[in-house]
C-alpha positions in Angstrom: 0.1 0.0 -0.3 1.2 3.5 -0.7 2.5 5.7 2.5 -0.4 6.6 4.2 -0.5 10.8 5.2 -2.9 11.1 7.7 -5.7 13.9 7.8 -3.9 15.5 10.1 -4.1 19.4 10.6 -7.1 21.4 8.7 -8.1 19.5 5.3 -10.6 21.6 3.0 -13.1 20.2 1.6 -13.5 22.3 -1.9 -16.1 23.1 -4.2 -16.6 21.9 -7.3 -16.7 24.8 -9.9 -19.1 25.8 -12.3 -19.4 28.0 -15.0 -22.5 30.5 -14.7 -24.6 28.0 -16.7 -23.6 25.1 -14.9 -21.2 23.6 -16.9 -18.1 22.1 -15.1 -15.2 24.7 -14.8 -11.7 22.7 -14.7 -9.7 25.5 -15.2 -10.4 27.3 -11.3 -9.2 24.1 -9.8 -5.3 25.8 -9.9 -6.6 29.2 -8.6 -8.5 26.8 -5.8 -5.0 25.0 -5.0 -3.2 28.1 -4.7 -5.6 29.9 -2.3 -5.6 26.9 -0.3 -1.8 27.0 0.0 -1.5 30.7 0.2 -3.1 30.0 3.3 -1.5 26.9 4.6 -3.8 24.5 3.7 -2.1 21.4 2.1 -4.4 18.6 2.2 -7.9 18.7 0.6 -11.0 16.2 0.3 -12.3 16.3 -3.3 -16.1 16.1 -4.7 -17.4 15.3 -1.3 -20.4 16.8 0.0 -19.1 20.0 -0.3 -18.1 19.2 -3.9 -21.7 18.6 -4.6 -20.7 15.6 -5.6 -24.3 13.8 -5.9 -25.3 16.8 -8.7 -22.0 15.5 -10.8 -22.1 12.7 -13.4 -19.7 10.0 -13.6 -17.7 11.8 -15.9 -17.5 14.6 -14.3 -16.4 13.1 -11.4 -13.6 11.1 -13.1 -12.4 14.4 -15.0 -12.7 16.6 -11.4 -10.5 13.9 -10.1 -8.2 14.2 -12.8 -7.8 17.5 -13.0 -6.7 18.0 -9.5 -4.1 15.7 -9.3 -2.9 17.2 -12.5 -2.6 20.7 -11.2 -1.3 19.5 -8.0 1.4 17.2 -9.0 4.6 18.5 -7.5 2.7 20.8 -5.2 3.2 20.3 -1.2 -0.9 19.7 -2.0 -1.8 16.3 -1.0 -5.4 15.2 -2.6 -8.1 13.0 -0.9 -10.8 11.5 -3.6 -14.2 11.0 -2.2 -15.4 8.1 -4.3 -19.1 6.8 -2.7 -21.8 6.2 -4.9 -25.3 4.8 -4.4 -24.0 2.0 -7.3 -21.1 -0.3 -6.1 -19.6 -0.2 -9.5 -19.9 3.5 -10.0 -17.7 3.7 -6.5 -15.1 1.1 -7.6 -14.6 3.1 -10.9 -14.2 6.1 -9.2 -11.7 4.5 -6.8 -9.5 3.0 -9.4 -9.2 6.5 -10.7 -8.3 8.1 -7.6 -5.7 5.3 -7.3 -4.3 5.2 -10.7 -4.0 9.5 -10.9 -2.3 9.4 -7.6 -4.3 10.4 -4.9 -2.9 10.0 -1.1 -6.2 8.4 0.0 -9.8 7.9 -0.8 -13.2 7.8 1.1 -16.8 6.8 0.8 -19.6 7.7 2.2 -22.6 5.2 2.7 -25.2 4.5 -0.5 -28.0 6.4 0.5 -31.1 5.2 -1.1 -31.1 1.4 -1.0 -28.8 1.2 2.6 -27.0 -1.1 4.5 -29.0 -2.3 7.3 -26.1 -3.5 9.6 -22.8 -2.7 10.5 -21.6 -6.2 8.8 -23.2 -5.1 5.3 -21.5 -1.6 5.5 -18.2 -3.3 6.4 -19.1 -5.8 3.1 -19.7 -2.9 0.9 -16.7 -0.8 1.8 -14.9 -3.6 1.2 -16.0 -4.1 -2.6 -15.0 0.0 -3.0 -11.8 -0.3 -1.1 -10.9 -3.7 -2.7 -11.1 -1.4 -6.4 -7.6 0.6 -5.4 -6.2 -1.6 -3.0 -2.7 0.6 -2.7 -4.5 3.6 -1.6 -5.7 4.3 2.1 -9.4 4.0 2.6 -11.3 6.2 4.9 -15.3 5.6 5.4 -16.8 8.8 5.4 -19.4 8.7 8.1 -22.5 11.9 7.2 -25.8 10.1 8.8 -27.5 13.5 8.6 -27.2 13.2 4.7 -27.1 9.4 4.1 -29.7 8.1 6.7 -27.4 5.5 7.5 -27.1 5.4 11.3 -25.1 2.4 12.3 -22.0 2.2 15.1 -19.3 3.5 14.2 -17.2 1.9 17.3 -18.7 -1.3 16.0 -17.9 -0.7 12.3 -13.9 0.4 12.7 -13.5 -2.5 14.8 -14.8 -5.0 11.9 -13.8 -2.9 9.2 -10.3 -2.9 10.2 -9.9 -6.7 10.5 -12.1 -7.1 6.7 -9.9 -3.9 4.4 -6.4 -4.1 4.4 -6.5 -0.6 3.7 -8.6 0.5 5.8 -7.2 4.2 7.3 -9.9 5.7 9.3 -12.7 8.0 9.2 -13.8 11.3 8.0 -16.3 11.4 11.1 -19.1 14.0 10.5 -21.3 12.4 13.1 -23.0 14.3 16.5 -22.0 11.6 19.2 -18.7 12.6 21.1 -19.1 9.9 22.9 -18.8 7.0 19.7 -15.9 9.3 18.7 -14.0 8.4 21.4 -14.4 5.1 21.0 -13.5 5.4 17.6 -10.0 7.1 18.2 -9.3 4.4 20.6 -10.4 1.3 18.2 -7.9 -1.2 16.8 -5.7 -0.1 19.2 -5.3 3.6 18.2 -4.1 3.0 15.2 -6.6 4.4 12.9 -7.0 8.1 12.0 -10.3 9.3 12.8 -10.6 13.3 10.9 -13.0 15.3 12.5 -16.2 16.6 10.3 -17.8 19.4 11.9 -16.0 22.9 11.5 -18.5 24.4 14.4 -17.2 21.9 17.2 -13.8 21.4 16.2 -12.3 22.9 19.6 -14.7 20.3 21.3 -13.2 17.0 19.0 -9.7 18.3 19.5 -10.0 18.4 23.3 -11.0 14.6 22.8 -8.2 13.6 20.9 -8.7 14.9 17.2 -5.1 15.6 15.3 -7.3 16.8 12.1 -10.5 17.9 10.3 -11.9 17.9 7.1 -14.6 20.8 6.4 -16.1 23.5 4.6 -15.2 26.7 5.7 -11.5 26.1 5.9 -11.7 26.7 2.2 -12.2 30.7 3.1 -11.3 31.0 6.6 -8.6 29.0 7.3 -6.4 31.5 9.4 -8.9 31.7 11.7 -8.9 27.7 12.1 -5.0 27.7 12.2 -5.3 30.6 15.2 -7.6 27.9 16.9 -5.2 25.1 16.6 -2.6 26.8 17.6 -4.4 28.1 20.6 -5.2 24.4 21.6 -1.7 23.3 21.3 -0.4 26.4 23.6 -3.1 25.7 26.1 -4.6 29.0 25.8 -8.0 28.2 26.0 -9.5 31.4 26.0 -8.2 32.4 22.9 -9.3 29.2 21.3 -12.6 29.2 22.2 -12.9 32.7 21.1 -11.8 31.7 17.8 -14.0 28.6 18.2 -17.2 31.2 18.7 -16.1 33.2 15.6 -16.6 30.2 13.7 -19.9 29.3 14.9 -21.1 32.9 14.2 -19.9 32.4 10.7 -21.4 29.5 10.2 -24.7 30.7 11.8 -25.0 33.5 9.4 -24.1 31.3 6.0 -27.0 29.1 6.8 -29.6 31.9 6.8 -28.8 32.1 3.3 -28.1 28.6 2.5 -24.9 26.8 3.7 -23.7 26.1 0.3 -24.8 28.6 -2.2 -23.3 31.1 0.7 -20.1 29.6 0.8 -19.4 29.7 -2.7 -20.4 33.3 -2.8 -17.8 33.7 0.3 -15.4 32.4 -2.2 -15.9 34.8 -5.2 -15.7 37.3 -2.3 -11.8 36.1 -1.3 -11.0 36.5 -5.2 -11.5 32.8 -5.9 -14.7 32.6 -8.2 -16.2 28.9 -8.1 -19.4 29.8 -9.5 -22.7 29.0 -8.8 -24.6 26.0 -6.9 -26.4 23.4 -9.4 -29.9 22.3 -8.9 -31.9 21.8 -6.4 -29.9 24.2 -4.3 -30.5 28.1 -5.3 -28.6 30.4 -6.1 -28.0 33.6 -4.2 -29.5 36.6 -5.9 -27.1 39.8 -6.7 -29.4 41.4 -3.3 -28.5 38.5 -1.1 -24.6 38.4 -2.3 -24.3 42.1 -1.3 -26.1 42.1 2.2 -24.2 38.6 3.1 -21.4 40.8 2.5 -22.5 43.2 5.0 -23.3 41.1 7.6 -20.1 39.8 7.1 -18.4 42.8 7.6 -20.6 43.7 10.6 -19.5 40.5 12.1 -15.8 41.1 11.7 -15.3 38.7 9.3 -12.5 40.6 6.7 -10.4 41.2 10.0 -10.3 37.5 11.3 -8.9 36.7 8.3 -6.2 39.4 8.6 -5.5 38.7 12.3 -2.3 36.9 13.2 -1.9 34.6 16.1 
């Protein structure tokens, strides 16, 4: 298997860029990668929830993988590819492509129409995906709020570690902090369990998280670097302040529709990634101007420039 690069530190989940007419805009990927590197973000998890994977065709997902891995070749940036799909063979095709193009890892969420009923069913399905790219570390992407698959992650990781040779860990986007602690200690504590809720990052760090994958890291990385730095120094007051700023930011974006608003913010920071695809509604010009004013009142622009 390839050398394992754990998902430690800040890992951005980039938006998939579209042109105004909704077609894929792969030329924007280079600008996204350069922007993230300037923000000291050196890991990305592409084609996931923030990347609107479920609104992409298979050819588009394959093209997105190829573009990100071509653009980042020779860069410090490392790429994890989301390969989950409702059809197992689609997921296997995506996994094989990720390995062929040089991804450091792959991740897959559960099928969400016909759902696995038991942990054993989920392990079987993940084993089928992972075996299509046996040299590439495999992460299960647990996001029950979207998939509707509510299974025990502590039980899953123990069984997956036994059954799947290239199993590396989880991208954990659940809300059960007790289960998260069990996952961190599963398989003798050898698994990588990246946190997936930006608004609760500090809580996860306090429990032992070493890395996190998130949407707002695309445009607010300085805030989270300060949060993690303050935590590492034991400066809890500073860490709590940065976490509360993140909470305020996320609540504001959610009022406009989180994904459309976050894509609008990307344009505001100078990286145009276009609109969201239907059924998500794109913001009107009036809404984008209102969002900018509210971010200004919140102090968001100062947060981006503030040093530790």
